[in-house]
C-alpha positions as CSV (number, residue, x, y, z in Angstrom):
1,M,-47.5,172.2,161.6
2,T,-49.1,173.2,164.9
3,M,-51.2,170.3,164.8
4,R,-48.4,168.0,163.9
5,L,-46.6,169.2,167.3
6,F,-50.1,169.0,169.3
7,H,-50.6,165.5,168.3
8,L,-47.1,164.9,169.4
9,A,-47.5,166.6,172.7
10,V,-50.8,164.5,173.2
11,Q,-49.1,161.4,172.2
12,L,-46.0,161.8,175.0
13,G,-48.7,163.2,177.4
14,V,-47.0,166.9,177.8
15,T,-50.0,168.8,177.3
16,R,-50.8,169.3,180.9
17,P,-48.7,172.0,182.2
18,W,-49.9,174.4,179.6
19,F,-53.5,173.0,179.5
20,P,-54.6,171.4,182.8
21,S,-58.0,170.3,181.3
22,L,-56.8,168.7,178.3
23,G,-56.8,165.3,180.0
24,K,-60.2,165.4,179.7
25,H,-62.6,164.8,176.6
26,E,-65.6,165.8,178.1
27,V,-67.0,169.6,179.6
28,D,-69.6,169.3,182.4
29,H,-72.6,170.6,180.6
30,Q,-76.2,169.1,180.0
31,P,-75.7,166.8,176.8
32,V,-78.2,168.1,173.7
33,E,-80.7,165.8,172.2
34,C,-80.6,166.3,168.4
35,M,-81.3,164.0,165.3
36,G,-81.5,161.2,167.7
37,L,-78.5,161.7,168.5
38,T,-77.1,162.6,172.1
39,F,-74.4,165.4,171.7
40,P,-72.4,165.6,174.8
41,N,-72.4,169.1,174.5
42,P,-73.7,171.9,171.6
43,I,-70.3,173.5,170.5
44,G,-68.8,171.3,167.7
45,L,-65.4,172.1,165.3
46,A,-66.7,172.9,161.6
47,A,-65.5,171.0,158.6
48,G,-62.3,172.7,156.8
49,F,-60.0,172.1,159.8
50,D,-59.7,168.4,160.4
51,K,-60.5,167.7,156.1
52,D,-59.0,164.2,156.6
53,G,-59.6,162.7,159.5
54,K,-56.1,163.3,161.0
55,Y,-56.7,165.1,164.4
56,Y,-60.1,164.7,165.6
57,S,-58.9,162.6,168.6
58,D,-56.9,165.0,169.5
59,M,-59.4,168.1,168.6
60,S,-61.7,166.8,171.2
61,R,-59.3,167.1,174.0
62,L,-60.1,171.2,174.0
63,G,-63.7,170.0,174.8
64,F,-65.9,169.9,171.9
65,G,-69.3,168.1,172.0
66,F,-68.9,167.1,168.3
67,I,-66.5,167.5,165.1
68,E,-67.1,167.2,161.4
69,I,-64.4,165.7,159.1
70,G,-64.0,166.8,155.3
71,T,-64.5,168.1,153.5
72,V,-63.6,164.9,151.9
73,T,-64.2,164.0,148.1
74,P,-64.2,161.0,146.3
75,K,-61.0,161.0,144.6
76,P,-57.8,162.6,146.1
77,Q,-57.6,166.1,144.9
78,S,-54.8,168.7,145.7
79,G,-57.0,171.8,145.9
80,N,-56.0,175.2,144.4
81,P,-52.5,176.6,144.0
82,K,-50.8,178.2,147.1
83,P,-51.2,180.5,148.7
84,R,-54.7,179.6,149.5
85,L,-55.3,180.6,153.2
86,F,-54.9,184.1,154.2
87,R,-55.3,186.2,158.1
88,L,-57.0,189.4,158.1
89,P,-56.1,190.0,161.4
90,E,-57.8,193.8,161.8
91,D,-61.0,192.0,161.0
92,E,-60.5,188.6,163.3
93,A,-61.3,186.9,159.3
94,L,-60.0,184.4,157.5
95,I,-60.0,184.3,153.5
96,N,-59.1,180.6,152.0
97,R,-59.7,179.2,148.6
98,M,-58.4,176.0,149.6
99,G,-60.5,174.1,146.7
100,F,-61.4,170.6,148.5
101,N,-57.6,169.8,148.8
102,N,-57.8,166.1,150.6
103,D,-56.5,162.8,150.5
104,G,-59.7,161.1,149.1
105,I,-62.4,158.9,150.8
106,E,-60.2,155.7,150.6
107,A,-57.5,157.1,152.7
108,C,-59.9,158.8,155.1
109,V,-61.9,156.0,156.1
110,R,-58.7,153.5,156.4
111,R,-58.0,156.5,159.2
112,L,-61.4,156.3,160.7
113,E,-60.7,152.6,161.1
114,K,-57.3,152.7,162.7
115,Q,-57.9,155.2,165.1
116,K,-59.7,155.1,168.3
117,R,-62.5,157.2,168.7
118,P,-62.9,159.6,171.9
119,P,-66.0,158.4,174.1
120,H,-69.0,159.9,173.5
121,L,-67.7,162.2,170.9
122,I,-70.3,162.7,167.8
123,L,-68.4,162.6,164.6
124,G,-69.9,164.1,161.3
125,G,-68.7,163.3,157.9
126,N,-68.6,166.3,155.3
127,I,-68.8,165.2,151.6
128,G,-68.4,167.0,148.1
129,K,-67.6,166.3,144.7
130,N,-64.4,166.5,143.0
131,K,-64.0,169.4,140.8
132,W,-64.1,167.5,137.8
133,T,-67.2,166.0,137.9
134,P,-69.9,167.7,136.1
135,N,-72.7,168.7,138.2
136,E,-75.1,166.5,135.9
137,Q,-73.0,163.7,137.6
138,A,-72.4,165.2,141.4
139,F,-74.9,162.6,142.8
140,R,-72.5,159.7,142.0
141,D,-69.5,161.6,143.9
142,Y,-71.7,162.4,146.8
143,E,-73.0,158.5,146.7
144,E,-69.4,157.1,146.6
145,S,-68.6,159.3,150.0
146,F,-71.5,158.3,151.5
147,S,-71.6,154.7,151.3
148,A,-68.0,154.5,151.9
149,L,-68.2,156.5,155.1
150,F,-71.4,155.2,156.5
151,S,-70.4,153.3,159.0
152,H,-67.8,155.6,160.4
153,V,-69.3,158.8,161.0
154,D,-72.9,159.7,163.0
155,Y,-74.0,162.3,160.4
156,F,-73.6,163.5,157.3
157,V,-73.5,167.1,155.4
158,L,-73.5,167.7,152.0
159,N,-71.4,170.3,151.1
160,V,-72.9,172.5,148.0
161,S,-71.9,175.4,149.0
162,S,-68.2,176.4,149.0
163,P,-67.0,179.0,146.7
164,N,-63.8,177.9,145.9
165,T,-65.0,174.8,143.6
166,P,-66.6,176.3,140.0
167,G,-69.8,175.6,139.6
168,L,-70.5,173.8,143.1
169,R,-73.2,176.4,144.3
170,A,-75.0,175.9,141.4
171,L,-76.5,172.7,143.1
172,Q,-78.1,175.0,146.0
173,D,-80.6,175.9,142.8
174,K,-84.0,174.1,143.6
175,G,-84.2,171.5,141.0
176,P,-80.5,170.2,141.0
177,L,-80.8,170.3,144.9
178,N,-84.0,168.4,145.1
179,E,-82.5,165.7,142.8
180,L,-79.4,165.4,144.6
181,L,-81.2,165.2,148.0
182,K,-83.8,162.6,146.8
183,H,-81.1,160.5,145.5
184,L,-79.1,160.6,148.9
185,S,-82.4,160.2,150.9
186,S,-83.5,156.9,149.1
187,L,-79.8,155.4,149.5
188,N,-80.1,156.2,153.3
189,R,-83.7,154.8,153.8
190,A,-82.2,151.6,152.2
191,E,-79.9,151.4,155.3
192,D,-80.8,149.5,158.4
193,H,-80.0,152.2,160.5
194,P,-80.2,155.4,158.4
195,K,-78.3,158.4,159.4
196,P,-78.7,162.1,159.6
197,I,-77.9,164.0,156.6
198,L,-77.8,167.8,156.6
199,L,-77.1,170.2,154.2
200,K,-74.5,173.0,154.3
201,I,-75.6,176.4,152.4
202,A,-74.2,179.4,151.7
203,P,-75.0,182.9,153.4
204,D,-75.2,184.5,150.0
205,V,-78.6,183.5,149.4
206,N,-81.3,185.7,149.6
207,R,-85.1,185.1,151.3
208,H,-86.6,183.6,147.8
209,Q,-83.8,181.2,147.9
210,L,-83.8,180.0,151.6
211,S,-87.4,179.3,151.2
212,D,-87.0,177.5,148.4
213,I,-84.2,175.4,150.0
214,A,-86.1,174.7,153.3
215,E,-88.8,173.4,150.5
216,V,-86.6,171.1,149.5
217,L,-85.0,170.2,152.8
218,T,-88.8,169.3,154.1
219,S,-90.1,167.1,151.2
220,N,-87.1,165.5,151.2
221,Q,-87.1,164.5,155.0
222,M,-83.4,166.1,155.4
223,S,-82.7,165.9,159.1
224,G,-81.2,169.4,159.0
225,C,-79.0,172.4,157.7
226,I,-75.9,173.8,158.9
227,V,-76.0,177.6,158.1
228,S,-73.9,179.1,156.8
229,N,-70.7,178.8,154.8
230,T,-68.0,181.1,153.9
231,T,-69.0,184.5,152.0
232,T,-67.8,185.7,148.9
233,S,-68.6,189.2,150.2
234,R,-65.9,191.5,151.5
235,A,-68.6,194.1,152.7
236,L,-67.9,195.5,156.4
237,L,-64.4,194.9,156.3
238,T,-62.3,197.3,157.8
239,S,-58.9,196.0,156.1
240,S,-57.1,198.3,153.5
241,E,-58.7,197.7,149.9
242,K,-55.3,197.2,148.8
243,Q,-54.9,194.8,151.0
244,I,-57.9,193.0,150.5
245,S,-57.6,193.2,146.6
246,K,-54.2,191.8,147.0
247,L,-55.4,188.6,148.7
248,G,-57.7,188.0,145.6
249,R,-60.8,185.6,145.6
250,G,-61.7,183.2,148.2
251,G,-64.1,182.3,151.2
252,L,-64.4,184.8,154.0
253,S,-65.0,183.5,157.2
254,G,-64.5,184.8,160.8
255,A,-66.1,188.1,162.9
256,P,-67.6,189.9,159.6
257,L,-69.5,186.9,159.0
258,F,-71.2,186.8,161.9
259,N,-74.6,189.1,161.3
260,A,-74.8,187.8,157.8
261,S,-74.7,184.1,159.0
262,T,-77.0,184.3,162.0
263,E,-79.7,186.7,159.9
264,C,-79.5,183.5,157.4
265,L,-79.9,181.2,160.7
266,R,-82.8,183.1,161.8
267,M,-84.8,182.8,158.4
268,M,-84.4,179.6,158.0
269,R,-85.6,178.7,161.7
270,E,-88.5,180.6,160.3
271,F,-89.2,178.6,156.8
272,V,-88.5,174.9,158.7
273,G,-90.1,175.1,161.5
274,K,-89.2,173.7,165.1
275,D,-88.5,170.4,164.7
276,M,-85.8,170.3,162.0
277,A,-82.1,170.6,163.5
278,L,-80.0,173.6,162.6
279,I,-76.5,174.2,163.2
280,G,-75.5,177.5,163.3
281,V,-71.5,178.6,162.3
282,G,-70.2,181.7,160.8
283,G,-68.3,184.2,162.9
284,V,-68.6,182.7,166.6
285,N,-65.7,184.0,168.6
286,S,-67.1,184.3,172.0
287,P,-69.8,182.9,174.5
288,R,-71.9,185.8,173.2
289,S,-71.5,185.0,169.9
290,A,-72.4,181.5,170.5
291,Q,-75.3,182.4,172.5
292,A,-76.7,184.6,169.9
293,K,-76.9,181.7,167.6
294,L,-78.9,179.2,169.5
295,D,-81.5,182.4,170.3
296,A,-81.5,182.3,166.5
297,G,-82.9,179.3,166.4
298,A,-79.5,176.9,166.2
299,N,-79.7,173.3,167.8
300,L,-76.0,173.2,167.7
301,V,-73.0,175.7,167.0
302,Q,-69.8,175.3,165.1
303,I,-66.7,177.1,165.2
304,Y,-63.4,177.5,163.2
305,S,-61.8,181.0,162.7
306,G,-62.7,182.3,166.1
307,L,-60.5,179.2,167.2
308,I,-57.7,180.9,165.3
309,Y,-58.0,183.9,166.7
310,E,-59.0,183.2,170.4
311,G,-56.9,180.2,170.9
312,P,-57.8,176.7,172.3
313,G,-59.4,178.0,175.5
314,L,-62.3,179.3,173.3
315,V,-64.2,176.0,173.7
316,R,-64.1,175.6,177.2
317,D,-65.0,179.4,178.2
318,I,-68.4,178.8,175.7
319,L,-69.1,176.0,177.5
320,K,-68.9,177.7,181.1
321,A,-70.6,180.6,180.1
322,L,-73.6,178.5,178.7
323,K,-73.6,176.1,181.8
324,A,-73.9,179.6,184.3
325,R,-76.6,180.3,182.1
326,E,-78.8,177.0,182.3
327,V,-78.0,177.0,186.4
328,K,-79.4,180.8,186.7
């Protein structure tokens, strides 16, 4: 409802009384060169917010340098039963068990063909498999979405880490992951102008698993990694056990994820070296937490839950703080 009202306000040109800077698509910030792309600034909107490519043009007005649409699957799917998205205000956290609800790749492509992309905005495409597709055939789903989206996005993200599609995280295991990345890498190299491909991983992996993932990323010449997706852990929550139990399963995002995801990011940088692109996401809700991701080794940073709790000014607050630090 909020996004529909925001979209209408943008179309009618009545946003300026509340957000004077919304008429500008860019924020004064040093561009970031990464993966062969020029990002207007290092702050992006994480996947999951604009699943179907409906609102990226509107959201760019908040100052994002890049926006990632999806996760999109080859065929439409309704996702898990509602209710499936919950707030934990005491923890500034969200629990979701959406289950890749989306309109499918064909509908997404039609929207991208109709909408005019804001100038200089970098657009990413986050792709996954349909829940009924067995893992042994998952590469076909990723291939279908990759081919359909290829001419409409600037980079791709392979989502193998959502906790809300049964069995999906098994694709993070070294063998299946290597086969999937090898297949997508081969398809990409066959294109005249290959696109950067990144992998999005879970924070619920140990150091040994991270080492394996880094090895597979490097051997298949992937462009980067997004660290991280939501967690299944409920550690460090201050909300009552009764409330947490009532909400049930799903991926946890927001402030409680920050430490685990940042440590995961730091280790991944150690494993992949300085040249591979890393995008830090998880618990970013302030300029300080955004800077911490950059300090831990991220080239770029994404937000989602922080936007829900801190409001639309968060992006520009972060960028202003980063700019001030840059000037100093």
